[in-house]
C-alpha positions in Angstrom: 17.1 -45.6 11.8 16.4 -44.8 8.2 12.8 -45.6 6.9 12.7 -45.7 3.2 10.2 -43.2 1.6 7.1 -44.4 -0.2 8.5 -44.4 -3.7 10.1 -46.7 -6.2 13.9 -47.2 -5.7 16.4 -49.3 -7.7 16.6 -52.9 -6.6 19.5 -54.2 -4.5 22.4 -55.9 -6.2 22.1 -59.7 -6.3 24.9 -59.9 -3.7 23.1 -57.6 -1.2 19.8 -59.2 -1.9 21.3 -62.6 -0.9 22.7 -61.0 2.3 19.2 -59.8 3.3 17.6 -63.1 2.4 20.1 -64.9 4.7 19.3 -62.5 7.5 15.6 -63.2 7.2 16.2 -67.0 7.0 18.5 -66.8 10.0 15.8 -64.9 11.9 13.1 -67.4 11.1 15.3 -70.3 12.1 16.2 -68.6 15.4 12.5 -68.0 16.1 11.7 -71.7 15.5 14.4 -72.6 18.1 13.8 -69.9 20.6 10.1 -69.1 20.2 8.6 -72.1 18.4 5.0 -70.7 18.6 5.8 -67.6 16.5 8.6 -69.4 14.7 6.3 -72.1 13.2 4.0 -69.3 11.9 6.9 -67.4 10.4 8.3 -70.4 8.8 5.1 -70.9 6.8 4.6 -67.3 5.8 5.8 -66.6 2.2 7.8 -63.4 1.8 9.2 -61.3 -1.0 11.1 -58.0 -1.4 9.3 -54.8 -2.4 11.2 -51.5 -2.6 7.9 -49.5 -3.0 7.0 -49.9 0.7 8.9 -48.0 3.5 9.7 -51.0 5.8 7.6 -54.2 5.8 3.9 -55.1 5.3 1.5 -58.0 5.4 -2.0 -58.8 4.2 -2.2 -62.1 6.0 -1.1 -64.2 3.0 2.5 -63.0 2.6 5.0 -60.6 4.1 6.7 -57.9 2.0 10.1 -56.5 3.1 11.9 -53.5 1.9 15.4 -54.9 1.5 17.1 -51.5 2.1 15.3 -51.3 5.4 16.1 -54.9 6.4 19.7 -54.5 5.4 20.3 -51.9 8.1 18.9 -54.0 11.0 20.8 -56.3 13.3 19.8 -59.9 13.8 17.6 -59.2 16.9 15.8 -56.4 15.1 15.1 -58.6 12.1 13.6 -61.2 14.5 11.3 -58.4 15.8 10.2 -57.4 12.3 9.4 -60.9 11.2 7.5 -61.7 14.4 5.6 -58.4 14.3 4.3 -59.0 10.8 3.1 -62.5 11.8 1.1 -61.1 14.8 -1.0 -58.8 12.6 -3.0 -61.7 10.9 -3.0 -63.7 14.1 -4.9 -60.8 15.8 -7.1 -60.5 12.7 -6.0 -56.9 12.1 -6.0 -57.6 8.4 -9.6 -58.9 8.4 -11.7 -56.8 10.7 -10.8 -53.1 10.3 -14.1 -52.3 8.7 -14.7 -48.6 8.3 -12.1 -47.6 10.9 -9.3 -45.3 9.9 -6.5 -47.4 8.4 -3.5 -45.7 9.9 -5.2 -45.3 13.3 -6.1 -49.0 13.2 -2.5 -49.9 12.3 -1.2 -47.8 15.2 -3.6 -49.5 17.7 -2.5 -52.9 16.5 1.1 -52.0 16.7 0.8 -50.9 20.4 -0.7 -54.4 21.2 1.8 -56.4 19.1 4.9 -54.5 20.3 3.9 -54.9 24.0 3.4 -58.6 23.4 6.8 -58.9 21.7 8.5 -56.9 24.4 6.9 -59.0 27.2 8.0 -62.2 25.5 11.5 -60.8 24.7 11.2 -61.8 21.0 14.1 -60.1 19.3 14.7 -56.4 19.9 11.9 -53.8 19.4 13.2 -51.2 16.9 13.8 -47.7 18.3 10.9 -45.4 17.6 8.3 -48.2 17.5 4.9 -47.7 19.1 5.5 -49.2 22.6 3.8 -47.7 25.6 2.6 -49.8 28.6 0.3 -46.9 29.8 -1.5 -46.8 26.4 -1.7 -50.6 26.3 -3.2 -50.8 29.8 -5.6 -47.8 29.1 -6.9 -49.7 26.1 -7.3 -52.9 28.1 -4.6 -54.6 26.0 -6.9 -54.8 22.9 -6.6 -53.3 19.5 -10.3 -52.1 19.7 -9.8 -50.6 23.1 -6.6 -48.7 22.1 -8.2 -47.5 18.9 -11.0 -45.9 20.9 -8.6 -43.8 23.0 -6.1 -42.8 20.2 -6.6 -39.3 18.7 -8.3 -39.1 15.3 -6.1 -39.0 12.2 -6.3 -36.0 9.8 -7.3 -37.0 6.3 -5.5 -40.1 5.1 -3.1 -40.0 8.0 0.0 -39.2 6.1 2.5 -37.6 8.3 5.8 -38.3 10.1 6.2 -42.0 10.0 7.5 -44.5 12.6 9.0 -48.0 12.1 6.4 -50.3 10.5 4.0 -47.5 9.9 1.2 -48.7 7.6 2.4 -52.3 7.6 -1.1 -53.8 8.1 -2.8 -54.2 4.8 -6.4 -55.4 4.5 -6.8 -59.0 3.6 -9.3 -60.4 1.1 -11.4 -58.5 -1.4 -14.8 -59.3 0.1 -16.2 -59.8 3.6 -16.5 -63.5 2.8 -12.9 -63.8 1.9 -11.8 -62.0 5.0 -13.9 -64.3 7.2 -12.4 -67.3 5.5 -8.8 -66.0 6.1 -9.6 -65.3 9.7 -10.9 -68.8 10.2 -7.8 -70.3 8.5 -5.6 -68.2 10.8 -7.3 -69.6 13.9 -6.3 -73.1 12.7 -2.7 -72.0 12.2 -2.6 -70.5 15.7 -4.0 -73.6 17.3 -1.5 -75.8 15.4 1.5 -73.5 16.3 0.5 -73.5 19.9 0.3 -77.3 20.0 3.7 -77.6 18.4 5.2 -75.1 21.0 3.6 -77.0 23.9 5.1 -80.3 22.7 8.5 -78.6 22.8 7.9 -77.3 26.2 8.3 -73.7 25.0 4.9 -72.1 25.4 5.0 -69.3 28.0 2.0 -68.5 30.2 1.7 -65.2 28.5 1.5 -66.7 25.0 -0.9 -69.3 26.2 -3.3 -66.6 27.5 -2.8 -64.9 24.1 -3.8 -68.0 22.2 -6.8 -68.6 24.4 -8.0 -65.1 23.7 -7.6 -65.6 19.9 -9.4 -68.9 19.8 -12.0 -67.8 22.4 -12.2 -64.1 22.0 -13.9 -61.8 24.5 -16.8 -59.8 23.1 -16.0 -56.1 23.1 -19.1 -54.3 24.4 -18.5 -51.3 22.1 -18.7 -53.6 19.1 -21.9 -55.2 20.4 -23.4 -51.8 21.0 -22.6 -50.5 17.6 -24.0 -53.6 15.9 -27.1 -53.4 18.1 -27.7 -49.8 17.0 -26.9 -50.7 13.3 -29.6 -53.3 13.4 -32.1 -50.5 14.3 -31.6 -48.8 11.0 -34.5 -48.8 8.6 -34.8 -48.1 4.9 -36.2 -44.7 4.1 -38.5 -44.6 1.1 -39.9 -41.4 -0.4 -42.5 -40.6 -3.1 -40.9 -37.2 -3.6 -38.6 -38.9 -6.1 -40.5 -41.9 -7.7 -38.6 -45.0 -8.5 -37.9 -44.7 -12.3 -37.4 -48.4 -12.8 -41.2 -48.9 -12.5 -42.6 -45.8 -14.2 -42.6 -47.6 -17.6 -45.0 -50.1 -16.0 -47.3 -47.3 -14.8 -46.3 -48.1 -11.2 -45.7 -45.1 -9.0 -43.4 -46.5 -6.3 -41.2 -44.7 -3.8 -37.4 -44.5 -4.3 -35.1 -45.6 -1.5 -33.0 -42.8 0.0 -30.8 -45.1 2.0 -30.8 -46.4 5.5 -31.6 -44.0 8.4 -31.6 -44.4 12.2 -34.6 -43.3 14.1 -34.7 -42.1 17.7 -32.5 -43.9 20.3 -32.9 -43.9 24.1 -29.8 -44.2 26.3 -30.8 -45.0 29.9 -27.9 -44.1 32.3 -27.9 -45.8 35.7 -26.9 -43.1 38.2 -27.3 -45.2 41.4 -24.5 -45.2 44.0 -22.8 -48.2 42.5 -21.9 -46.5 39.2 -18.8 -44.3 39.2 -17.9 -41.3 37.1 -15.3 -43.2 35.1 -18.0 -45.6 33.9 -20.3 -42.7 33.0 -17.5 -41.1 31.0 -17.0 -44.4 29.1 -20.7 -44.4 28.2 -20.7 -40.7 27.3 -17.9 -41.5 24.8 -20.0 -44.3 23.3 -23.1 -42.0 23.0 -20.9 -39.5 21.2 -19.6 -42.1 18.8 -23.2 -43.2 18.0 -24.2 -39.6 17.4 -21.3 -38.9 15.0 -21.1 -42.2 13.2 -24.7 -43.4 13.1 -26.4 -40.0 13.0 -29.7 -41.0 14.7 -32.7 -38.7 14.2 -32.7 -37.9 17.9 -31.0 -39.1 21.0 -32.9 -39.3 24.3 -30.8 -39.6 27.5 -32.7 -40.7 30.6 -30.8 -40.6 33.9 -32.3 -42.8 36.6 -31.7 -44.5 40.0 -34.9 -45.7 41.7 -36.8 -43.2 39.5 -36.1 -41.0 36.5 -33.8 -38.3 37.9 -33.2 -36.2 34.7 -33.9 -36.2 31.0 -32.3 -34.6 28.0 -32.6 -34.9 24.2 -30.2 -34.1 21.4 -30.8 -33.3 17.8 -28.2 -33.7 15.1 -26.6 -30.3 15.6 -26.7 -30.3 19.4 -23.6 -30.8 21.6 -23.7 -33.6 24.0 -23.4 -33.0 27.7 -23.5 -36.3 29.6 -23.1 -36.1 33.4 -24.6 -38.1 36.3 -27.9 -37.1 37.9 -29.3 -39.0 40.9 -27.5 -41.4 43.3 -30.1 -43.5 45.1 -31.2 -47.1 44.5 -32.0 -48.8 41.2 -35.2 -49.5 39.3 -35.6 -50.0 35.6 -39.4 -50.0 35.2 -39.6 -46.1 35.7 -37.5 -45.7 32.6 -39.9 -47.6 30.4 -42.9 -45.8 32.0 -41.2 -42.4 31.3 -40.7 -43.3 27.7 -44.3 -44.3 27.2 -45.8 -41.4 29.2 -43.8 -38.9 27.2 -44.6 -40.2 23.8 -41.1 -41.2 22.9 -41.0 -43.8 20.2 -37.4 -45.2 20.1 -36.2 -47.8 17.6 -34.0 -49.1 20.4 -33.1 -48.5 24.1 -29.6 -49.0 25.6 -29.0 -49.2 29.4 -25.7 -48.6 31.2 -26.1 -50.4 34.5 -24.7 -53.0 36.9 -28.0 -54.9 36.6 -28.3 -55.1 40.4 -32.0 -54.8 40.4 -35.2 -56.9 40.2 -37.6 -54.2 39.0 -37.3 -54.6 35.3 -41.0 -53.9 34.4 -42.6 -55.3 31.3 -40.8 -56.0 28.1 -41.3 -53.1 25.7 -42.1 -53.4 21.9 -38.6 -52.0 21.0 -35.3 -53.9 21.4 -33.3 -53.4 24.6 -29.6 -53.8 25.2 -28.2 -54.0 28.7 -24.6 -52.9 29.0 -23.6 -54.3 32.3 -20.6 -53.3 34.5 -20.9 -56.6 36.3 -19.9 -60.0 34.7 -22.7 -62.1 36.1 -25.6 -59.8 35.4 -28.8 -61.1 33.7 -32.0 -59.7 32.4 -35.5 -61.3 31.7 -35.5 -59.7 28.2 -33.3 -58.0 25.7 -29.5 -58.6 25.1 -26.9 -58.4 27.8 -23.2 -57.5 27.2 -20.5 -57.0 29.8 -18.6 -53.8 29.8 
């Protein structure tokens, strides 16, 4: 299938443009009758033609179609494209990319959307689209999970394209605008789901999908990153005085930006923690080191006592592997930190929380990343892996 290059091309003739418009209208009507949940969303999404984009795109407020691309599609493929573009804002892809790589984020979202569309038999997935059940399952069926396992993109990610490559545009110009759009989309999803249920055409798969949108599960990786982010502090230096106050004879420090102090990662190596879980945590420590650039990372391996300790400076390579294998006790970790003069800005545990020996609450914040859903702790924050 031909994907139009990213360049301006002459507009279609009026006759051909009408043909493409009829195909899109026909697809939206078919979606309303066959898949009313997505059809009601599609029916209320404004669209327009744009020959400067390769295929199609959305920012959550409207859908752009390259008419040349759409003209070559059959009716089932047009249904797929229309539904695909509606799923992006439903899953908040347009509103929560943040600092993640745009093309990699788009790919992760496409793997999720195309699997949903395939499972629901909505139209026909275009040949060459990102559809892989193994990748979908490996990423736990979430955009964030799939993003974390995809290889990094080089530079701006320009390379050999695929159908609907780069179709997910950021919505809103400010965080406030994006939050507002995301809230509005939750209302649209709820209304569309209600309409589909009244027609008796809401599948169990889509019902689970809607439940997850309206009551999303917290991704432990996001919680961990935000927890670490909160530990950042402003660094102020007298080496370069703040010139704004020199005229007032005030010698004040300038701010050199936010910096992250020393972080402790406490890795539970008791018999109930498997190597795959350790590998997941190792990947998260590596992400923290690369993205957050803490002053120092301390890794404390423990079971019923501290079994091993390592520390890493900015230029050191991480080597995370299990040490220990007995019972579980948390208090020795806090004792070890105190006895060795470690002064962390935060401490993060990977554990199943199957232990009653927590010790006393330290002065620094603690995050418990639990492998078990019903774990609890007497202090700190708890998030389920």
